[in-house]
C-alpha positions as CSV (number, residue, x, y, z in Angstrom):
1,X,0.0,0.0,0.0
2,X,2.9,2.5,0.9
3,X,4.5,1.8,-2.5
4,X,1.0,2.0,-4.4
5,X,0.5,5.2,-2.7
6,X,3.9,6.7,-3.4
7,X,3.7,5.8,-6.7
8,X,0.2,7.2,-7.2
9,X,1.6,10.6,-5.4
10,X,4.7,10.8,-7.9
11,X,2.5,10.5,-10.9
12,X,0.1,13.2,-9.5
13,X,3.2,15.6,-9.0
14,X,4.4,14.8,-12.5
15,X,1.1,15.3,-14.1
16,X,0.9,18.7,-12.3
17,X,4.4,19.7,-13.1
18,X,4.0,19.0,-16.6
19,X,0.6,20.3,-17.4
20,X,0.5,22.7,-20.0
21,X,-0.5,26.2,-19.7
22,X,-2.5,26.6,-16.3
23,X,-1.4,28.7,-13.5
24,X,-3.3,26.3,-11.1
25,X,-1.3,23.2,-12.1
26,X,2.1,25.4,-11.6
27,X,0.6,26.3,-8.1
28,X,-0.5,22.9,-7.1
29,X,2.8,21.1,-6.9
30,X,6.7,21.8,-6.8
31,X,9.5,19.3,-7.2
32,X,13.0,20.5,-5.4
33,X,16.1,19.0,-5.4
34,X,18.6,19.7,-2.7
35,X,22.5,18.9,-2.8
36,X,22.9,17.5,0.8
37,X,21.0,14.9,2.6
38,X,18.7,15.8,5.5
39,X,19.8,13.3,7.9
40,X,17.0,13.5,10.4
41,X,13.6,15.2,10.8
42,X,13.9,15.7,14.7
43,X,14.6,19.3,14.9
44,X,16.6,19.1,18.0
45,X,19.1,16.4,17.0
46,X,21.8,17.7,14.9
47,X,22.6,21.4,14.0
48,X,23.0,21.0,10.2
49,X,21.6,23.4,7.6
50,X,19.9,21.0,5.6
51,X,18.2,19.6,8.6
52,X,17.2,23.1,9.7
53,X,15.9,23.8,6.2
54,X,13.4,20.8,6.4
55,X,12.6,21.6,10.1
56,X,11.6,25.2,9.1
57,X,8.8,24.1,6.7
58,X,7.5,21.6,9.4
59,X,8.0,23.6,12.7
60,X,8.4,27.2,13.7
61,X,10.3,29.1,16.5
62,X,9.8,31.7,19.0
63,X,11.6,34.1,16.7
64,X,12.1,33.8,12.9
65,X,14.4,35.2,10.8
66,X,14.0,36.9,7.5
67,X,15.9,36.4,4.2
68,X,18.8,38.9,5.7
69,X,18.8,36.9,8.9
70,X,17.2,39.7,10.7
71,X,14.7,38.7,13.5
72,X,11.3,39.0,13.3
73,X,8.2,37.6,15.1
74,X,7.6,33.9,14.6
75,X,5.5,32.0,17.4
76,X,6.2,34.9,19.8
77,X,5.0,38.3,18.8
78,X,7.1,40.4,21.1
79,X,9.8,39.9,24.0
80,X,11.5,42.0,26.4
81,X,13.7,42.3,29.3
82,X,11.5,42.7,32.2
83,X,14.4,42.3,35.1
84,X,18.3,42.1,34.3
85,X,17.9,38.5,34.2
86,X,14.4,37.9,32.9
87,X,13.3,37.8,29.4
88,X,9.4,37.6,28.6
89,X,8.1,36.4,25.3
90,X,4.3,36.9,24.4
91,X,3.2,34.2,22.3
92,X,0.9,34.4,19.3
93,X,-2.5,33.5,19.9
94,X,-4.7,30.8,18.2
95,X,-1.6,28.8,16.7
96,X,-2.4,24.9,16.6
97,X,-0.2,22.3,15.7
98,X,-0.8,20.1,12.5
99,X,-3.0,17.4,14.6
100,X,-4.9,20.4,16.0
101,X,-3.4,20.5,19.6
102,X,-3.4,24.4,20.7
103,X,0.2,26.0,21.1
104,X,1.0,27.3,24.7
105,X,3.5,28.3,26.8
106,X,3.5,24.8,28.2
107,X,4.8,23.6,24.9
108,X,7.7,26.2,24.8
109,X,8.6,25.0,28.4
110,X,8.7,21.2,27.2
111,X,10.6,22.3,24.1
112,X,13.2,23.9,26.4
113,X,13.5,20.9,28.7
114,X,13.7,18.4,25.7
115,X,16.5,20.0,23.7
116,X,19.7,19.1,25.9
117,X,18.4,15.7,26.6
118,X,18.4,14.3,22.8
119,X,20.1,11.0,23.3
120,X,23.2,10.6,20.6
121,X,23.0,14.2,19.2
122,X,26.1,14.6,17.1
123,X,25.8,18.5,17.4
124,X,23.7,19.6,20.3
125,X,21.4,22.7,20.3
126,X,21.9,22.8,24.0
127,X,24.1,25.5,23.7
128,X,20.9,27.8,23.1
129,X,19.2,26.5,26.2
130,X,22.2,26.3,28.7
131,X,21.9,29.9,29.6
132,X,18.5,29.5,31.0
133,X,18.2,28.7,34.9
134,X,14.5,28.8,35.3
135,X,11.6,28.8,32.9
136,X,8.0,30.2,34.2
137,X,4.8,29.7,32.3
138,X,3.2,32.9,33.4
139,X,0.1,32.2,31.4
140,X,-1.1,30.2,28.3
141,X,0.7,33.0,26.2
142,X,3.3,34.1,28.0
143,X,6.4,32.6,29.1
144,X,9.8,34.1,31.1
145,X,13.4,32.8,30.9
146,X,15.4,33.4,33.8
147,X,19.4,33.7,33.3
148,X,22.0,33.5,35.8
149,X,23.2,37.0,34.7
150,X,22.2,39.6,32.2
151,X,21.8,37.8,28.7
152,X,21.3,39.8,25.6
153,X,21.6,36.9,23.2
154,X,18.1,35.4,24.3
155,X,15.8,36.3,21.3
156,X,19.2,34.8,18.8
157,X,19.1,31.9,20.6
158,X,15.4,31.3,20.3
159,X,15.5,31.8,16.6
160,X,17.4,28.5,16.6
161,X,15.1,26.4,18.2
162,X,12.0,24.7,16.8
163,X,9.1,24.3,19.2
164,X,7.3,21.0,19.8
165,X,4.0,20.0,21.4
166,X,4.1,18.6,25.0
167,X,1.2,16.1,24.4
168,X,2.6,14.9,21.0
169,X,6.1,14.7,21.6
170,X,6.7,13.8,25.1
171,X,8.6,10.3,24.9
172,X,9.1,10.8,21.5
173,X,12.5,9.7,20.3
174,X,14.4,10.8,17.0
175,X,13.3,7.6,15.1
176,X,9.5,8.7,15.7
177,X,10.4,11.8,13.8
178,X,12.0,10.1,11.0
179,X,9.4,7.9,10.8
180,X,7.2,10.6,10.2
181,X,5.0,9.9,13.2
182,X,6.1,12.6,15.4
183,X,7.1,15.1,12.5
184,X,4.1,17.4,13.7
185,X,4.7,21.0,14.2
186,X,3.0,24.3,13.6
187,X,4.8,25.2,10.0
188,X,3.5,25.8,6.9
189,X,3.8,22.3,5.5
190,X,2.9,18.9,6.7
191,X,5.0,15.7,6.1
192,X,3.1,12.9,4.3
193,X,6.2,10.5,3.8
194,X,9.9,10.7,4.4
195,X,12.4,8.4,2.6
196,X,15.4,8.9,4.7
197,X,18.2,10.4,2.2
198,X,15.9,10.2,-0.7
199,X,13.1,12.5,-0.5
200,X,10.5,13.9,1.8
201,X,6.9,14.6,0.6
202,X,4.8,17.7,2.0
203,X,1.3,19.1,1.8
204,X,0.4,22.6,2.5
205,X,-0.9,23.4,6.1
206,X,-3.8,25.5,5.2
207,X,-4.3,26.2,8.8
208,X,-1.1,28.0,8.9
209,X,-0.9,31.3,10.8
210,X,1.5,33.0,8.6
211,X,1.8,33.6,4.7
212,X,0.2,30.9,2.7
213,X,2.9,29.0,0.8
214,X,2.3,29.2,-2.9
215,X,2.1,25.4,-3.6
216,X,-0.1,22.6,-2.5
217,X,2.3,19.9,-2.4
218,X,6.1,19.8,-2.4
219,X,8.5,16.6,-3.5
220,X,11.4,17.5,-1.8
221,X,14.2,15.4,-3.6
222,X,18.0,14.6,-2.5
223,X,20.2,14.5,-5.3
224,X,23.6,15.0,-3.9
225,X,25.6,14.4,-7.3
226,X,25.9,17.7,-8.7
227,X,26.0,16.7,-12.8
228,X,22.6,14.7,-11.8
229,X,21.1,17.8,-9.8
230,X,21.7,20.0,-12.9
231,X,20.5,17.5,-15.3
232,X,17.3,17.0,-13.6
233,X,16.5,20.6,-13.7
234,X,17.5,20.9,-17.5
235,X,15.5,17.8,-18.1
236,X,12.4,19.0,-16.3
237,X,12.5,16.2,-13.8
238,X,12.6,18.9,-11.2
239,X,11.9,22.6,-11.0
240,X,14.3,24.0,-8.5
241,X,17.8,23.0,-7.3
242,X,20.1,24.6,-4.7
243,X,23.6,24.6,-4.5
244,X,24.2,25.1,-8.0
245,X,27.6,23.4,-9.2
246,X,30.0,26.0,-10.2
247,X,31.0,24.3,-13.3
248,X,27.4,24.8,-14.7
249,X,27.1,28.5,-13.7
250,X,27.9,29.7,-17.1
251,X,25.6,27.2,-19.0
252,X,22.7,27.9,-16.6
253,X,23.0,31.9,-17.1
254,X,22.8,31.4,-20.9
255,X,20.1,29.0,-20.8
256,X,16.4,31.0,-21.5
257,X,14.8,28.2,-19.6
258,X,16.5,28.9,-16.6
259,X,16.5,31.6,-13.6
260,X,19.0,31.8,-10.8
261,X,18.6,33.3,-7.1
262,X,21.8,34.5,-5.3
263,X,22.9,35.9,-2.2
264,X,26.3,36.5,-0.3
265,X,26.1,33.7,2.2
266,X,27.2,33.4,6.0
267,X,28.7,30.0,5.5
268,X,32.2,29.7,6.3
269,X,34.3,26.7,4.6
270,X,37.0,25.7,7.0
271,X,39.5,23.4,7.8
272,X,39.6,22.1,11.2
273,X,42.6,20.3,13.2
274,X,43.4,18.0,15.9
275,X,43.9,20.0,18.8
276,X,42.9,17.2,21.2
277,X,45.7,14.9,21.3
278,X,49.3,16.0,22.5
279,X,50.8,12.6,21.3
280,X,50.2,11.1,18.0
281,X,47.7,12.0,15.9
282,X,45.7,9.5,13.7
283,X,46.6,10.7,10.3
284,X,50.4,12.3,10.9
285,X,53.5,10.5,10.3
286,X,56.9,11.1,9.3
287,X,58.1,10.9,5.5
288,X,58.7,7.4,6.0
289,X,55.2,6.6,7.3
290,X,56.2,6.0,11.1
291,X,53.6,7.9,13.5
292,X,54.9,10.9,15.0
293,X,55.6,10.6,18.9
294,X,53.9,13.9,19.4
295,X,51.2,15.7,17.3
296,X,52.5,18.8,15.4
297,X,49.3,20.5,14.9
298,X,49.4,21.3,18.5
299,X,52.2,23.8,17.7
300,X,50.5,27.1,16.4
301,X,53.8,27.6,14.6
302,X,52.8,24.4,12.2
303,X,49.2,25.6,12.3
304,X,50.2,29.2,10.7
305,X,52.3,27.5,8.2
306,X,49.4,25.3,6.9
307,X,47.3,28.2,6.4
308,X,49.8,30.4,5.1
309,X,50.6,27.5,2.4
310,X,46.9,27.9,1.2
311,X,46.0,30.1,-1.5
312,X,42.6,31.1,-0.9
313,X,42.2,33.7,-3.8
314,X,43.1,30.8,-6.5
315,X,40.5,28.3,-4.6
316,X,37.7,31.1,-5.1
317,X,39.0,31.7,-8.7
318,X,39.7,28.3,-10.1
319,X,37.6,25.8,-8.0
320,X,35.1,27.9,-6.9
321,X,34.9,30.2,-10.3
322,X,34.2,33.4,-8.4
323,X,31.1,31.9,-6.3
324,X,32.8,32.8,-2.9
325,X,34.8,35.3,-1.0
326,X,38.3,34.6,0.5
327,X,37.9,34.7,4.2
328,X,40.3,35.1,7.3
329,X,37.4,35.2,9.9
330,X,34.3,33.7,10.6
331,X,31.7,36.3,9.4
332,X,31.3,38.3,5.9
333,X,31.7,41.9,5.6
334,X,28.6,43.9,6.9
335,X,27.6,41.8,9.4
336,X,27.6,42.6,13.4
337,X,31.1,41.7,14.9
338,X,32.5,41.1,11.2
339,X,36.4,42.3,12.2
340,X,37.5,44.9,10.1
341,X,40.8,44.6,8.7
342,X,41.3,40.9,9.0
343,X,41.5,39.9,5.9
344,X,42.2,36.5,4.3
345,X,45.9,35.7,4.4
346,X,47.8,35.9,1.3
347,X,49.7,32.6,0.4
348,X,53.3,32.7,1.3
349,X,54.7,29.3,0.9
350,X,58.4,30.7,1.8
351,X,57.0,32.1,5.1
352,X,55.2,28.7,5.9
353,X,58.5,26.3,5.5
354,X,60.5,29.0,7.9
355,X,57.6,28.4,10.3
356,X,57.8,24.4,9.9
357,X,61.5,24.6,10.5
358,X,61.3,26.8,13.3
359,X,58.9,24.0,14.9
360,X,61.3,21.4,14.5
361,X,59.9,20.0,10.9
362,X,62.4,21.2,8.3
363,X,61.5,18.5,6.1
364,X,57.9,18.7,6.7
365,X,55.8,15.5,7.7
366,X,53.0,13.4,6.2
367,X,49.4,14.0,7.0
368,X,45.9,13.0,5.4
369,X,43.2,15.4,4.9
370,X,39.5,14.3,5.1
371,X,36.4,15.8,3.9
372,X,32.8,15.4,2.4
373,X,32.3,14.8,-1.3
374,X,28.7,15.5,-1.4
375,X,27.8,18.2,1.2
376,X,29.4,21.8,0.5
377,X,30.1,23.4,-3.2
378,X,33.2,21.8,-4.6
379,X,34.0,20.2,-1.4
380,X,36.3,17.1,-2.7
381,X,38.0,19.5,-5.3
382,X,38.8,22.1,-2.3
383,X,40.6,19.4,-0.6
384,X,42.6,18.3,-3.4
385,X,43.8,21.7,-3.9
386,X,44.6,22.1,-0.3
387,X,46.6,19.1,-0.3
388,X,48.5,20.0,-3.4
389,X,49.3,23.3,-1.7
390,X,50.4,21.5,1.6
391,X,52.4,19.3,-0.4
392,X,54.5,22.1,-2.0
393,X,55.5,23.4,1.7
394,X,56.8,19.9,2.5
395,X,53.7,18.4,4.0
396,X,52.9,15.5,1.9
397,X,49.1,15.3,1.9
398,X,46.9,12.4,1.2
399,X,43.2,13.2,0.5
400,X,40.3,11.3,1.3
401,X,36.7,12.3,0.6
402,X,33.6,10.4,1.9
403,X,29.7,10.7,1.5
404,X,28.5,13.0,4.5
405,X,26.9,10.9,6.7
406,X,30.1,9.0,7.0
407,X,32.5,11.7,7.1
408,X,30.5,13.6,9.7
409,X,30.1,10.6,12.2
410,X,33.7,10.2,12.0
411,X,34.4,13.8,12.7
412,X,32.1,14.0,15.2
413,X,34.1,11.4,17.1
414,X,37.3,13.1,16.7
415,X,38.9,10.9,14.2
416,X,40.7,12.9,12.0
417,X,43.7,15.2,12.1
418,X,42.7,17.7,9.4
419,X,39.3,17.9,7.9
420,X,37.2,20.5,5.8
421,X,33.8,21.4,6.9
422,X,31.5,24.5,7.1
423,X,29.4,26.3,9.3
424,X,26.4,28.7,8.8
425,X,26.1,31.4,11.3
426,X,23.9,33.5,12.9
427,X,24.8,37.4,12.3
428,X,26.7,37.6,15.5
429,X,30.3,36.7,16.4
430,X,29.2,34.6,19.4
431,X,27.3,32.0,17.3
432,X,30.7,30.6,15.5
433,X,32.8,31.4,18.7
434,X,30.6,29.2,20.9
435,X,30.1,26.3,18.6
436,X,33.1,25.7,16.8
437,X,35.9,27.3,19.0
438,X,35.0,27.6,22.6
439,X,36.2,24.6,24.7
440,X,33.9,21.6,24.6
441,X,31.5,21.5,27.7
442,X,28.6,19.3,27.5
443,X,27.0,21.1,30.5
444,X,27.4,24.6,29.0
445,X,26.5,23.2,25.6
446,X,29.6,24.9,24.5
447,X,32.0,23.6,21.6
448,X,29.0,21.6,20.0
449,X,30.7,21.5,16.8
450,X,34.2,21.8,17.9
451,X,35.2,18.5,16.3
452,X,39.0,19.4,16.6
453,X,38.7,20.0,20.3
454,X,40.4,23.6,20.1
455,X,40.6,25.0,23.9
456,X,42.0,28.1,25.0
457,X,40.7,29.6,28.3
458,X,41.5,33.0,27.3
459,X,39.1,32.8,24.8
460,X,36.6,31.2,26.6
461,X,36.5,34.2,29.2
462,X,36.2,36.6,26.6
463,X,33.0,34.7,25.0
464,X,31.7,34.7,28.4
465,X,32.0,38.4,29.2
466,X,30.6,39.1,25.6
467,X,27.5,36.8,26.8
468,X,26.6,39.4,29.5
469,X,27.5,42.4,28.0
470,X,24.1,44.2,27.4
471,X,25.7,47.2,25.3
472,X,25.8,46.3,21.9
473,X,28.9,48.3,20.7
474,X,30.9,46.9,24.1
475,X,29.7,43.4,23.0
476,X,31.1,43.8,19.6
477,X,34.2,45.3,20.4
478,X,34.7,42.2,23.0
479,X,33.4,39.9,20.1
480,X,36.1,41.2,17.5
481,X,39.0,40.9,20.0
482,X,38.0,37.3,20.6
483,X,37.8,36.5,17.0
484,X,41.1,38.2,16.3
485,X,42.4,36.0,19.1
486,X,40.9,32.6,17.8
487,X,42.4,33.6,14.5
488,X,45.8,34.6,15.6
489,X,46.1,31.1,17.4
490,X,44.6,29.2,14.2
491,X,41.9,27.6,16.2
492,X,40.4,27.2,12.6
493,X,41.6,27.5,9.3
494,X,39.2,29.7,7.3
495,X,38.9,29.2,3.7
496,X,35.9,31.1,2.0
497,X,32.4,32.7,2.5
498,X,30.1,30.5,0.0
499,X,27.8,32.8,-2.2
500,X,24.5,30.9,-2.2
501,X,23.2,30.2,-5.6
502,X,19.9,28.5,-6.5
503,X,18.6,27.6,-10.3
504,X,14.7,27.1,-11.3
505,X,12.7,26.7,-14.2
506,X,11.9,30.2,-15.2
507,X,8.3,30.4,-14.5
508,X,9.3,30.1,-10.7
509,X,10.5,33.0,-8.6
510,X,12.5,32.8,-5.2
511,X,13.6,34.7,-2.2
512,X,17.2,34.2,-1.7
513,X,18.2,33.7,2.0
514,X,21.9,34.6,3.6
515,X,21.4,31.6,5.5
516,X,21.4,29.3,2.7
517,X,18.0,27.5,3.9
518,X,16.3,25.8,0.7
519,X,12.3,25.9,1.9
520,X,9.4,25.6,-0.2
521,X,7.7,28.4,1.0
522,X,10.3,30.9,-0.6
523,X,9.3,29.7,-4.0
524,X,6.5,31.1,-6.0
525,X,5.3,31.4,-9.4
526,X,6.9,33.9,-11.5
527,X,4.6,37.0,-12.8
528,X,5.1,35.6,-16.1
529,X,4.1,31.8,-15.2
530,X,0.2,32.6,-15.8
531,X,0.9,33.4,-19.4
532,X,2.8,29.9,-20.1
């Protein structure tokens, strides 16, 4: 029965997509293809942009963000500080979950309690709940959060947490979400079916409190092969794709059947290093292939050498074909707490060799650089390019690229010596600092995606100071200083900020998002669609 229903749904979608002329057909269904797999429908399981994109179609947050990542009302209509350590959120009346349950403050309290207790979370959302010391349900539409000290980032933190229904989700496991039974939210779409790693089928929630999506049904496919994704668009098998391969940009720009949507993103692509081990690191050896007794990556001179070996501008020009901006920090220009003057380092192989010699490695060493081959734009090509650049300074580099689920599981277990990964930030420096470079601390929720286990007590102190500073200008200065410290100490090796590019059939229009989330509610028929 399930297979028959799925086939029927697929036939219906195809018929609607291919039906000639009518605007009704165009508005009935949308077939999208995304380049990265959604690994879970549990919105609290794993901090990943593909997961967050799917979750934002099903669930809502107290505070939403617009296409420029500015905070806007969501399930909360307003928020304010009522005491120095108390935030109050007024909730939207009349909202119901997909199953008809009424949304109240008790659901928010339940969500806050659930987030830090999701079993086996590879990158927990607990960082956004740890500052809360007490939750007070004032009335069904008012909730207060008490913190230990003044905490200016509460609204921003709430823009990262999707709200669940206590009655529906109490006791629900991640597997229940993935099976569809617990994938129940207040969002603009309901889940019809979910094939893990393959596709999600949605239907519009006509009782949604917000703007009505343009499409009644959505087939959200995961096509991780770049060539296959573009081919599917050009063949008409799908109408919309994300992560447009840079190698196809020129062809797509010249195709009158296709329109592009672009925005400068907030995703930093960077290299993580093994800061955890003082003794041998698993993929570092001498030039004869014998393990080194001490981990050279613990020496900041080695880390700086590896950074200086990389020609970021060449990677952007030749690998990314211009669809990125070289970076020497976490955030792009124009974002609050971006560090002025902290530019992408210029490649200097001679200086890199001198630093290696000073650190005791005049002949270099061998290393393996790991990365995904289906998650970020040109990810496997980027690590190939970096490997060649490292080899030129005497750090002979082998490269291994793997499918995302395999790679990220291993990275989360700290199995690598060096690896490529990305991070999509909120527009505030504490977001990447707390997640990527703060000392890993399960109780505080810090370092949730610090897979290299970098640790610097002075950096932690500065982050903590920023998190309690209510004056925006003073907090920005602290965050800028903290980022300078992290980059000077090479906590990570930043490479570039991605440009977010989507492609679609010309009868569609799309609102490009700085946070790169690919969501059906951002797609609509173009003005000219009614004449086709």
